[in-house]
Biopython code that builds the backbone (N, CA, C, O; Angstrom):
import numpy as np
from Bio.PDB.StructureBuilder import StructureBuilder

atoms = [
    (1, "MET", "N", (-28.953, 72.829, -25.366)),
    (1, "MET", "CA", (-28.234, 72.787, -26.617)),
    (1, "MET", "C", (-29.235, 72.546, -27.754)),
    (1, "MET", "O", (-30.174, 71.766, -27.599)),
    (2, "LEU", "N", (-29.041, 73.192, -28.851)),
    (2, "LEU", "CA", (-29.904, 73.089, -30.019)),
    (2, "LEU", "C", (-30.129, 71.629, -30.395)),
    (2, "LEU", "O", (-29.175, 70.861, -30.520)),
    (3, "GLY", "N", (-31.400, 71.248, -30.576)),
    (3, "GLY", "CA", (-31.749, 69.905, -30.999)),
    (3, "GLY", "C", (-31.888, 68.884, -29.891)),
    (3, "GLY", "O", (-32.280, 67.747, -30.151)),
    (4, "GLU", "N", (-31.577, 69.259, -28.665)),
    (4, "GLU", "CA", (-31.662, 68.311, -27.556)),
    (4, "GLU", "C", (-32.992, 68.432, -26.817)),
    (4, "GLU", "O", (-33.843, 69.240, -27.190)),
    (5, "THR", "N", (-33.168, 67.628, -25.768)),
    (5, "THR", "CA", (-34.377, 67.643, -24.951)),
    (5, "THR", "C", (-34.132, 68.480, -23.698)),
    (5, "THR", "O", (-33.084, 68.368, -23.061)),
    (6, "VAL", "N", (-35.109, 69.321, -23.352)),
    (6, "VAL", "CA", (-35.041, 70.173, -22.161)),
    (6, "VAL", "C", (-36.194, 69.804, -21.239)),
    (6, "VAL", "O", (-37.325, 69.626, -21.691)),
    (7, "GLN", "N", (-35.908, 69.691, -19.954)),
    (7, "GLN", "CA", (-36.941, 69.419, -18.957)),
    (7, "GLN", "C", (-36.961, 70.556, -17.942)),
    (7, "GLN", "O", (-35.926, 70.922, -17.386)),
    (8, "LEU", "N", (-38.145, 71.108, -17.705)),
    (8, "LEU", "CA", (-38.336, 72.153, -16.696)),
    (8, "LEU", "C", (-39.239, 71.573, -15.616)),
    (8, "LEU", "O", (-40.371, 71.171, -15.889)),
    (9, "ASN", "N", (-38.729, 71.533, -14.386)),
    (9, "ASN", "CA", (-39.496, 70.952, -13.290)),
    (9, "ASN", "C", (-40.427, 71.981, -12.663)),
    (9, "ASN", "O", (-40.083, 73.155, -12.521)),
    (10, "CYS", "N", (-41.609, 71.513, -12.294)),
    (10, "CYS", "CA", (-42.570, 72.326, -11.553)),
    (10, "CYS", "C", (-43.261, 71.385, -10.583)),
    (10, "CYS", "O", (-44.359, 70.890, -10.842)),
    (11, "LEU", "N", (-42.603, 71.151, -9.474)),
    (11, "LEU", "CA", (-43.110, 70.189, -8.507)),
    (11, "LEU", "C", (-43.851, 70.929, -7.400)),
    (11, "LEU", "O", (-43.284, 71.791, -6.728)),
    (12, "ALA", "N", (-45.113, 70.586, -7.217)),
    (12, "ALA", "CA", (-45.932, 71.224, -6.185)),
    (12, "ALA", "C", (-46.804, 70.158, -5.530)),
    (12, "ALA", "O", (-47.153, 69.153, -6.149)),
    (13, "SER", "N", (-47.144, 70.393, -4.282)),
    (13, "SER", "CA", (-48.022, 69.451, -3.583)),
    (13, "SER", "C", (-49.050, 70.231, -2.789)),
    (13, "SER", "O", (-48.863, 71.414, -2.501)),
    (14, "GLY", "N", (-50.124, 69.569, -2.442)),
    (14, "GLY", "CA", (-51.186, 70.182, -1.654)),
    (14, "GLY", "C", (-52.383, 69.254, -1.616)),
    (14, "GLY", "O", (-52.399, 68.222, -2.287)),
    (15, "VAL", "N", (-53.389, 69.621, -0.826)),
    (15, "VAL", "CA", (-54.635, 68.861, -0.738)),
    (15, "VAL", "C", (-55.768, 69.839, -0.954)),
    (15, "VAL", "O", (-55.957, 70.752, -0.150)),
    (16, "PRO", "N", (-56.534, 69.667, -2.036)),
    (16, "PRO", "CA", (-56.377, 68.644, -3.068)),
    (16, "PRO", "C", (-55.113, 68.885, -3.901)),
    (16, "PRO", "O", (-54.512, 69.958, -3.845)),
    (17, "SER", "N", (-54.725, 67.864, -4.675)),
    (17, "SER", "CA", (-53.523, 67.966, -5.506)),
    (17, "SER", "C", (-53.644, 69.152, -6.454)),
    (17, "SER", "O", (-54.697, 69.354, -7.060)),
    (18, "PRO", "N", (-52.583, 69.935, -6.588)),
    (18, "PRO", "CA", (-52.645, 71.099, -7.473)),
    (18, "PRO", "C", (-52.626, 70.721, -8.951)),
    (18, "PRO", "O", (-52.085, 69.690, -9.350)),
    (19, "ARG", "N", (-53.234, 71.589, -9.739)),
    (19, "ARG", "CA", (-53.194, 71.465, -11.197)),
    (19, "ARG", "C", (-52.050, 72.342, -11.673)),
    (19, "ARG", "O", (-51.952, 73.506, -11.284)),
    (20, "ILE", "N", (-51.180, 71.787, -12.516)),
    (20, "ILE", "CA", (-50.012, 72.501, -13.028)),
    (20, "ILE", "C", (-50.292, 72.964, -14.455)),
    (20, "ILE", "O", (-50.732, 72.175, -15.291)),
    (21, "THR", "N", (-50.037, 74.237, -14.733)),
    (21, "THR", "CA", (-50.139, 74.744, -16.098)),
    (21, "THR", "C", (-48.862, 75.493, -16.441)),
    (21, "THR", "O", (-48.253, 76.135, -15.585)),
    (22, "TRP", "N", (-48.464, 75.403, -17.708)),
    (22, "TRP", "CA", (-47.290, 76.101, -18.226)),
    (22, "TRP", "C", (-47.727, 77.090, -19.281)),
    (22, "TRP", "O", (-48.570, 76.774, -20.121)),
    (23, "THR", "N", (-47.157, 78.295, -19.247)),
    (23, "THR", "CA", (-47.378, 79.303, -20.275)),
    (23, "THR", "C", (-46.022, 79.893, -20.655)),
    (23, "THR", "O", (-45.032, 79.710, -19.947)),
    (24, "LYS", "N", (-45.993, 80.607, -21.786)),
    (24, "LYS", "CA", (-44.746, 81.215, -22.257)),
    (24, "LYS", "C", (-44.981, 82.693, -22.494)),
    (24, "LYS", "O", (-46.038, 83.092, -22.983)),
    (25, "ALA", "N", (-43.983, 83.514, -22.141)),
    (25, "ALA", "CA", (-44.073, 84.968, -22.322)),
    (25, "ALA", "C", (-43.982, 85.310, -23.800)),
    (25, "ALA", "O", (-43.221, 84.703, -24.553)),
    (26, "ALA", "N", (-44.775, 86.296, -24.196)),
    (26, "ALA", "CA", (-44.658, 86.827, -25.554)),
    (26, "ALA", "C", (-43.328, 87.550, -25.645)),
    (26, "ALA", "O", (-42.925, 88.227, -24.699)),
    (27, "PRO", "N", (-42.629, 87.415, -26.788)),
    (27, "PRO", "CA", (-41.346, 88.120, -26.897)),
    (27, "PRO", "C", (-41.540, 89.627, -26.836)),
    (27, "PRO", "O", (-42.532, 90.150, -27.345)),
    (28, "ALA", "N", (-40.590, 90.331, -26.209)),
    (28, "ALA", "CA", (-40.656, 91.800, -26.137)),
    (28, "ALA", "C", (-40.440, 92.360, -27.533)),
    (28, "ALA", "O", (-39.606, 91.859, -28.287)),
    (29, "SER", "N", (-41.188, 93.395, -27.876)),
    (29, "SER", "CA", (-41.014, 94.008, -29.192)),
    (29, "SER", "C", (-39.687, 94.748, -29.233)),
    (29, "SER", "O", (-39.215, 95.250, -28.212)),
    (30, "LYS", "N", (-39.091, 94.814, -30.409)),
    (30, "LYS", "CA", (-37.794, 95.478, -30.562)),
    (30, "LYS", "C", (-37.918, 96.948, -30.196)),
    (30, "LYS", "O", (-38.893, 97.613, -30.544)),
    (31, "GLY", "N", (-36.911, 97.440, -29.488)),
    (31, "GLY", "CA", (-36.900, 98.849, -29.107)),
    (31, "GLY", "C", (-37.651, 99.159, -27.827)),
    (31, "GLY", "O", (-37.626, 100.297, -27.360)),
    (32, "SER", "N", (-38.329, 98.154, -27.243)),
    (32, "SER", "CA", (-39.033, 98.421, -25.991)),
    (32, "SER", "C", (-38.240, 97.831, -24.838)),
    (32, "SER", "O", (-37.685, 96.737, -24.945)),
    (33, "ALA", "N", (-38.193, 98.550, -23.761)),
    (33, "ALA", "CA", (-37.489, 98.064, -22.571)),
    (33, "ALA", "C", (-38.399, 97.094, -21.847)),
    (33, "ALA", "O", (-39.560, 97.406, -21.583)),
    (34, "ALA", "N", (-37.879, 95.920, -21.524)),
    (34, "ALA", "CA", (-38.676, 94.930, -20.800)),
    (34, "ALA", "C", (-38.717, 95.301, -19.329)),
    (34, "ALA", "O", (-37.680, 95.477, -18.689)),
    (35, "VAL", "N", (-39.910, 95.415, -18.811)),
    (35, "VAL", "CA", (-40.099, 95.718, -17.397)),
    (35, "VAL", "C", (-40.456, 94.422, -16.694)),
    (35, "VAL", "O", (-41.326, 93.681, -17.151)),
    (36, "SER", "N", (-39.795, 94.151, -15.594)),
    (36, "SER", "CA", (-40.034, 92.920, -14.854)),
    (36, "SER", "C", (-41.513, 92.764, -14.539)),
    (36, "SER", "O", (-42.152, 93.673, -14.009)),
    (37, "GLY", "N", (-42.054, 91.575, -14.880)),
    (37, "GLY", "CA", (-43.443, 91.276, -14.578)),
    (37, "GLY", "C", (-44.433, 91.832, -15.584)),
    (37, "GLY", "O", (-45.638, 91.644, -15.415)),
    (38, "SER", "N", (-43.964, 92.516, -16.636)),
    (38, "SER", "CA", (-44.893, 93.126, -17.570)),
    (38, "SER", "C", (-45.190, 92.242, -18.777)),
    (38, "SER", "O", (-46.001, 92.620, -19.623)),
    (39, "SER", "N", (-44.556, 91.077, -18.878)),
    (39, "SER", "CA", (-44.770, 90.193, -20.019)),
    (39, "SER", "C", (-46.167, 89.607, -19.971)),
    (39, "SER", "O", (-46.713, 89.349, -18.898)),
    (40, "SER", "N", (-46.743, 89.397, -21.161)),
    (40, "SER", "CA", (-48.002, 88.670, -21.212)),
    (40, "SER", "C", (-47.679, 87.227, -21.573)),
    (40, "SER", "O", (-46.826, 86.976, -22.425)),
    (41, "PHE", "N", (-48.340, 86.296, -20.944)),
    (41, "PHE", "CA", (-48.076, 84.879, -21.129)),
    (41, "PHE", "C", (-49.216, 84.226, -21.883)),
    (41, "PHE", "O", (-50.379, 84.583, -21.694)),
    (42, "SER", "N", (-48.879, 83.250, -22.755)),
    (42, "SER", "CA", (-49.876, 82.536, -23.550)),
    (42, "SER", "C", (-49.697, 81.039, -23.392)),
    (42, "SER", "O", (-48.642, 80.551, -22.986)),
    (43, "ASP", "N", (-50.755, 80.330, -23.724)),
    (43, "ASP", "CA", (-50.701, 78.883, -23.825)),
    (43, "ASP", "C", (-49.514, 78.503, -24.714)),
    (43, "ASP", "O", (-49.213, 79.215, -25.672)),
    (44, "LEU", "N", (-48.844, 77.404, -24.412)),
    (44, "LEU", "CA", (-47.626, 77.040, -25.143)),
    (44, "LEU", "C", (-47.858, 76.888, -26.643)),
    (44, "LEU", "O", (-47.038, 77.354, -27.434)),
    (45, "ARG", "N", (-48.937, 76.258, -27.051)),
    (45, "ARG", "CA", (-49.195, 76.084, -28.496)),
    (45, "ARG", "C", (-49.418, 77.434, -29.174)),
    (45, "ARG", "O", (-48.945, 77.647, -30.290)),
    (46, "ASN", "N", (-50.129, 78.343, -28.516)),
    (46, "ASN", "CA", (-50.348, 79.681, -29.084)),
    (46, "ASN", "C", (-49.046, 80.466, -29.161)),
    (46, "ASN", "O", (-48.918, 81.380, -29.976)),
    (47, "ALA", "N", (-48.073, 80.114, -28.311)),
    (47, "ALA", "CA", (-46.776, 80.793, -28.300)),
    (47, "ALA", "C", (-45.791, 80.145, -29.275)),
    (47, "ALA", "O", (-44.624, 80.537, -29.317)),
    (48, "GLY", "N", (-46.240, 79.163, -30.056)),
    (48, "GLY", "CA", (-45.377, 78.533, -31.049)),
    (48, "GLY", "C", (-44.558, 77.370, -30.543)),
    (48, "GLY", "O", (-43.653, 76.904, -31.237)),
    (49, "VAL", "N", (-44.855, 76.885, -29.339)),
    (49, "VAL", "CA", (-44.124, 75.743, -28.772)),
    (49, "VAL", "C", (-44.972, 74.496, -29.034)),
    (49, "VAL", "O", (-45.939, 74.234, -28.319)),
    (50, "THR", "N", (-44.605, 73.739, -30.055)),
    (50, "THR", "CA", (-45.401, 72.568, -30.437)),
    (50, "THR", "C", (-44.728, 71.249, -30.078)),
    (50, "THR", "O", (-45.353, 70.192, -30.165)),
    (51, "ASN", "N", (-43.461, 71.299, -29.676)),
    (51, "ASN", "CA", (-42.687, 70.081, -29.407)),
    (51, "ASN", "C", (-42.612, 69.789, -27.912)),
    (51, "ASN", "O", (-41.533, 69.515, -27.387)),
    (52, "HIS", "N", (-43.747, 69.846, -27.227)),
    (52, "HIS", "CA", (-43.711, 69.688, -25.769)),
    (52, "HIS", "C", (-44.758, 68.698, -25.273)),
    (52, "HIS", "O", (-45.709, 68.345, -25.970)),
    (53, "ARG", "N", (-44.533, 68.266, -24.025)),
    (53, "ARG", "CA", (-45.542, 67.509, -23.283)),
    (53, "ARG", "C", (-45.332, 67.805, -21.807)),
    (53, "ARG", "O", (-44.221, 68.134, -21.389)),
    (54, "VAL", "N", (-46.393, 67.691, -21.016)),
    (54, "VAL", "CA", (-46.301, 67.913, -19.577)),
    (54, "VAL", "C", (-46.534, 66.567, -18.898)),
    (54, "VAL", "O", (-47.561, 65.919, -19.102)),
    (55, "LEU", "N", (-45.562, 66.162, -18.087)),
    (55, "LEU", "CA", (-45.666, 64.896, -17.369)),
    (55, "LEU", "C", (-46.652, 65.020, -16.212)),
    (55, "LEU", "O", (-47.023, 66.127, -15.821)),
    (56, "ALA", "N", (-47.071, 63.889, -15.671)),
    (56, "ALA", "CA", (-48.043, 63.867, -14.571)),
    (56, "ALA", "C", (-47.548, 64.644, -13.354)),
    (56, "ALA", "O", (-48.359, 65.170, -12.593)),
    (57, "ASN", "N", (-46.216, 64.727, -13.153)),
    (57, "ASN", "CA", (-45.682, 65.440, -11.992)),
    (57, "ASN", "C", (-45.515, 66.938, -12.256)),
    (57, "ASN", "O", (-45.014, 67.655, -11.390)),
    (58, "GLY", "N", (-45.924, 67.431, -13.438)),
    (58, "GLY", "CA", (-45.846, 68.851, -13.755)),
    (58, "GLY", "C", (-44.612, 69.255, -14.539)),
    (58, "GLY", "O", (-44.491, 70.422, -14.911)),
    (59, "THR", "N", (-43.690, 68.338, -14.805)),
    (59, "THR", "CA", (-42.474, 68.654, -15.559)),
    (59, "THR", "C", (-42.811, 68.899, -17.025)),
    (59, "THR", "O", (-43.508, 68.105, -17.658)),
    (60, "LEU", "N", (-42.304, 70.014, -17.553)),
    (60, "LEU", "CA", (-42.465, 70.340, -18.973)),
    (60, "LEU", "C", (-41.281, 69.751, -19.722)),
    (60, "LEU", "O", (-40.129, 70.024, -19.384)),
    (61, "VAL", "N", (-41.562, 68.938, -20.744)),
    (61, "VAL", "CA", (-40.516, 68.316, -21.557)),
    (61, "VAL", "C", (-40.643, 68.868, -22.975)),
    (61, "VAL", "O", (-41.706, 68.773, -23.590)),
    (62, "MET", "N", (-39.554, 69.446, -23.493)),
    (62, "MET", "CA", (-39.517, 69.947, -24.873)),
    (62, "MET", "C", (-38.427, 69.183, -25.604)),
    (62, "MET", "O", (-37.276, 69.156, -25.167)),
    (63, "GLU", "N", (-38.790, 68.565, -26.716)),
    (63, "GLU", "CA", (-37.848, 67.748, -27.483)),
    (63, "GLU", "C", (-37.381, 68.490, -28.725)),
    (63, "GLU", "O", (-38.108, 69.308, -29.289)),
    (64, "ARG", "N", (-36.159, 68.193, -29.139)),
    (64, "ARG", "CA", (-35.559, 68.805, -30.335)),
    (64, "ARG", "C", (-35.735, 70.327, -30.295)),
    (64, "ARG", "O", (-36.325, 70.915, -31.202)),
    (65, "VAL", "N", (-35.219, 70.953, -29.242)),
    (65, "VAL", "CA", (-35.423, 72.383, -29.032)),
    (65, "VAL", "C", (-34.715, 73.215, -30.096)),
    (65, "VAL", "O", (-33.674, 72.835, -30.632)),
    (66, "GLY", "N", (-35.319, 74.359, -30.376)),
    (66, "GLY", "CA", (-34.772, 75.315, -31.335)),
    (66, "GLY", "C", (-35.068, 76.726, -30.871)),
    (66, "GLY", "O", (-35.459, 76.941, -29.724)),
    (67, "ALA", "N", (-34.882, 77.680, -31.755)),
    (67, "ALA", "CA", (-35.057, 79.094, -31.414)),
    (67, "ALA", "C", (-36.457, 79.396, -30.877)),
    (67, "ALA", "O", (-36.607, 80.255, -30.008)),
    (68, "ALA", "N", (-37.474, 78.709, -31.375)),
    (68, "ALA", "CA", (-38.851, 78.955, -30.922)),
    (68, "ALA", "C", (-39.045, 78.606, -29.453)),
    (68, "ALA", "O", (-40.005, 79.055, -28.827)),
    (69, "ASN", "N", (-38.135, 77.806, -28.900)),
    (69, "ASN", "CA", (-38.248, 77.402, -27.497)),
    (69, "ASN", "C", (-37.588, 78.381, -26.538)),
    (69, "ASN", "O", (-37.796, 78.276, -25.329)),
    (70, "GLU", "N", (-36.804, 79.323, -27.033)),
    (70, "GLU", "CA", (-36.175, 80.303, -26.158)),
    (70, "GLU", "C", (-37.225, 81.221, -25.556)),
    (70, "GLU", "O", (-38.231, 81.531, -26.195)),
    (71, "GLY", "N", (-36.986, 81.654, -24.326)),
    (71, "GLY", "CA", (-37.878, 82.620, -23.704)),
    (71, "GLY", "C", (-38.172, 82.305, -22.257)),
    (71, "GLY", "O", (-37.535, 81.447, -21.646)),
    (72, "LYS", "N", (-39.154, 83.014, -21.717)),
    (72, "LYS", "CA", (-39.545, 82.864, -20.318)),
    (72, "LYS", "C", (-40.791, 81.997, -20.232)),
    (72, "LYS", "O", (-41.765, 82.200, -20.957)),
    (73, "TYR", "N", (-40.737, 81.034, -19.336)),
    (73, "TYR", "CA", (-41.839, 80.102, -19.101)),
    (73, "TYR", "C", (-42.337, 80.286, -17.673)),
    (73, "TYR", "O", (-41.548, 80.482, -16.749)),
    (74, "LEU", "N", (-43.655, 80.221, -17.504)),
    (74, "LEU", "CA", (-44.258, 80.371, -16.188)),
    (74, "LEU", "C", (-45.008, 79.095, -15.843)),
    (74, "LEU", "O", (-45.911, 78.667, -16.563)),
    (75, "CYS", "N", (-44.616, 78.506, -14.735)),
    (75, "CYS", "CA", (-45.301, 77.338, -14.198)),
    (75, "CYS", "C", (-46.247, 77.847, -13.110)),
    (75, "CYS", "O", (-45.831, 78.587, -12.219)),
    (76, "LYS", "N", (-47.524, 77.449, -13.186)),
    (76, "LYS", "CA", (-48.484, 77.864, -12.169)),
    (76, "LYS", "C", (-49.146, 76.627, -11.570)),
    (76, "LYS", "O", (-49.606, 75.741, -12.291)),
    (77, "ALA", "N", (-49.186, 76.582, -10.227)),
    (77, "ALA", "CA", (-49.825, 75.487, -9.505)),
    (77, "ALA", "C", (-50.990, 76.058, -8.709)),
    (77, "ALA", "O", (-50.834, 77.012, -7.948)),
    (78, "GLU", "N", (-52.163, 75.454, -8.901)),
    (78, "GLU", "CA", (-53.338, 75.903, -8.135)),
    (78, "GLU", "C", (-54.245, 74.724, -7.831)),
    (78, "GLU", "O", (-54.376, 73.790, -8.621)),
    (79, "ASN", "N", (-54.867, 74.795, -6.659)),
    (79, "ASN", "CA", (-55.774, 73.730, -6.255)),
    (79, "ASN", "C", (-57.101, 74.263, -5.709)),
    (79, "ASN", "O", (-57.890, 73.505, -5.145)),
    (80, "GLY", "N", (-57.344, 75.555, -5.875)),
    (80, "GLY", "CA", (-58.595, 76.128, -5.398)),
    (80, "GLY", "C", (-58.578, 76.517, -3.933)),
    (80, "GLY", "O", (-59.572, 77.035, -3.423)),
    (81, "VAL", "N", (-57.474, 76.281, -3.246)),
    (81, "VAL", "CA", (-57.335, 76.656, -1.839)),
    (81, "VAL", "C", (-56.239, 77.710, -1.755)),
    (81, "VAL", "O", (-55.086, 77.425, -2.077)),
    (82, "GLY", "N", (-56.572, 78.889, -1.340)),
    (82, "GLY", "CA", (-55.587, 79.961, -1.286)),
    (82, "GLY", "C", (-55.234, 80.457, -2.685)),
    (82, "GLY", "O", (-55.911, 80.143, -3.664)),
    (83, "GLU", "N", (-54.175, 81.227, -2.753)),
    (83, "GLU", "CA", (-53.728, 81.797, -4.025)),
    (83, "GLU", "C", (-52.830, 80.815, -4.776)),
    (83, "GLU", "O", (-52.085, 80.057, -4.155)),
    (84, "PRO", "N", (-52.895, 80.825, -6.109)),
    (84, "PRO", "CA", (-51.967, 79.988, -6.886)),
    (84, "PRO", "C", (-50.529, 80.432, -6.631)),
    (84, "PRO", "O", (-50.279, 81.578, -6.257)),
    (85, "ILE", "N", (-49.589, 79.513, -6.839)),
    (85, "ILE", "CA", (-48.175, 79.853, -6.756)),
    (85, "ILE", "C", (-47.565, 79.651, -8.136)),
    (85, "ILE", "O", (-48.077, 78.869, -8.936)),
    (86, "SER", "N", (-46.478, 80.351, -8.412)),
    (86, "SER", "CA", (-45.879, 80.239, -9.737)),
    (86, "SER", "C", (-44.366, 80.339, -9.655)),
    (86, "SER", "O", (-43.805, 80.792, -8.658)),
    (87, "LYS", "N", (-43.720, 79.904, -10.729)),
    (87, "LYS", "CA", (-42.267, 79.940, -10.846)),
    (87, "LYS", "C", (-41.930, 80.341, -12.280)),
    (87, "LYS", "O", (-42.498, 79.801, -13.229)),
    (88, "LEU", "N", (-41.013, 81.282, -12.435)),
    (88, "LEU", "CA", (-40.580, 81.757, -13.740)),
    (88, "LEU", "C", (-39.232, 81.130, -14.078)),
    (88, "LEU", "O", (-38.312, 81.138, -13.260)),
    (89, "VAL", "N", (-39.121, 80.588, -15.292)),
    (89, "VAL", "CA", (-37.884, 79.954, -15.749)),
    (89, "VAL", "C", (-37.546, 80.542, -17.115)),
    (89, "VAL", "O", (-38.421, 80.676, -17.971)),
    (90, "GLU", "N", (-36.275, 80.892, -17.321)),
    (90, "GLU", "CA", (-35.851, 81.409, -18.624)),
    (90, "GLU", "C", (-35.019, 80.350, -19.330)),
    (90, "GLU", "O", (-34.114, 79.757, -18.744)),
    (91, "VAL", "N", (-35.345, 80.118, -20.613)),
    (91, "VAL", "CA", (-34.648, 79.124, -21.422)),
    (91, "VAL", "C", (-33.868, 79.833, -22.524)),
    (91, "VAL", "O", (-34.421, 80.615, -23.297)),
    (92, "ASP", "N", (-32.558, 79.539, -22.576)),
    (92, "ASP", "CA", (-31.685, 80.010, -23.654)),
    (92, "ASP", "C", (-31.192, 78.777, -24.396)),
    (92, "ASP", "O", (-30.758, 77.807, -23.775)),
    (93, "ILE", "N", (-31.257, 78.813, -25.726)),
    (93, "ILE", "CA", (-30.806, 77.691, -26.542)),
    (93, "ILE", "C", (-29.447, 78.040, -27.143)),
    (93, "ILE", "O", (-29.302, 79.063, -27.812)),
    (94, "ASN", "N", (-28.464, 77.193, -26.902)),
    (94, "ASN", "CA", (-27.117, 77.387, -27.432)),
    (94, "ASN", "C", (-26.861, 76.383, -28.546)),
    (94, "ASN", "O", (-27.499, 75.331, -28.601)),
    (95, "SER", "N", (-25.921, 76.711, -29.438)),
    (95, "SER", "CA", (-25.536, 75.773, -30.487)),
    (95, "SER", "C", (-24.038, 75.841, -30.716)),
    (95, "SER", "O", (-23.372, 76.787, -30.293)),
    (96, "LYS", "N", (-23.522, 74.837, -31.385)),
    (96, "LYS", "CA", (-22.104, 74.797, -31.728)),
    (96, "LYS", "C", (-21.792, 75.924, -32.708)),
    (96, "LYS", "O", (-22.687, 76.437, -33.380)),
    (97, "VAL", "N", (-20.534, 76.298, -32.784)),
    (97, "VAL", "CA", (-20.084, 77.310, -33.728)),
    (97, "VAL", "C", (-19.813, 76.628, -35.065)),
    (97, "VAL", "O", (-19.144, 75.596, -35.123)),
    (98, "PHE", "N", (-20.339, 77.214, -36.136)),
    (98, "PHE", "CA", (-20.111, 76.699, -37.480)),
    (98, "PHE", "C", (-19.384, 77.764, -38.288)),
    (98, "PHE", "O", (-19.708, 78.948, -38.203)),
    (99, "LEU", "N", (-18.411, 77.341, -39.064)),
    (99, "LEU", "CA", (-17.648, 78.259, -39.886)),
    (99, "LEU", "C", (-17.362, 77.606, -41.227)),
    (99, "LEU", "O", (-16.744, 76.543, -41.286)),
    (100, "GLY", "N", (-17.812, 78.244, -42.312)),
    (100, "GLY", "CA", (-17.538, 77.725, -43.637)),
    (100, "GLY", "C", (-18.033, 76.312, -43.866)),
    (100, "GLY", "O", (-17.383, 75.531, -44.561)),
    (101, "GLY", "N", (-19.180, 75.973, -43.289)),
    (101, "GLY", "CA", (-19.769, 74.653, -43.491)),
    (101, "GLY", "C", (-19.217, 73.568, -42.577)),
    (101, "GLY", "O", (-19.691, 72.433, -42.627)),
    (102, "GLY", "N", (-18.232, 73.882, -41.744)),
    (102, "GLY", "CA", (-17.667, 72.881, -40.836)),
    (102, "GLY", "C", (-17.920, 73.243, -39.388)),
    (102, "GLY", "O", (-18.279, 74.377, -39.071)),
    (103, "THR", "N", (-17.733, 72.278, -38.518)),
    (103, "THR", "CA", (-17.917, 72.498, -37.087)),
    (103, "THR", "C", (-16.565, 72.755, -36.440)),
    (103, "THR", "O", (-15.580, 72.095, -36.772)),
    (104, "LEU", "N", (-16.513, 73.706, -35.520)),
    (104, "LEU", "CA", (-15.276, 73.968, -34.771)),
    (104, "LEU", "C", (-15.261, 73.123, -33.525)),
    (104, "LEU", "O", (-14.309, 73.187, -32.748)),
]
sb = StructureBuilder()
sb.init_structure("model")
sb.init_model(0)
sb.init_chain("A")
sb.init_seg("    ")
for serial, (resi, resn, name, xyz) in enumerate(atoms, 1):
    if name == "N":
        sb.init_residue(resn, " ", resi, " ")
    sb.init_atom(name, np.array(xyz, "f"), 0.0, 1.0, " ", f" {name:<3s}", serial, name[0])
structure = sb.get_structure()
């Protein structure tokens, strides 16, 4: 919900302990069809997400969410052993309906 706090979990384990990183997909340009897996991902600050922190367990916390927080987020866990693993999460921000300056 608009203005609230959102938490995205990315829990991973391994030996050595994995490093967790979060990135956000660049928005698709208007008129282009989005192809699965074709999004380019950027560091959260470069993607305009400034209201976030990552907890020690890998959970991404975004406070006072707004339109800039909508989109696809990729959590990646890697520890240098084998291939990294990742999880894609999509965030949609909803808000109350407003009409004529009042709330419904």
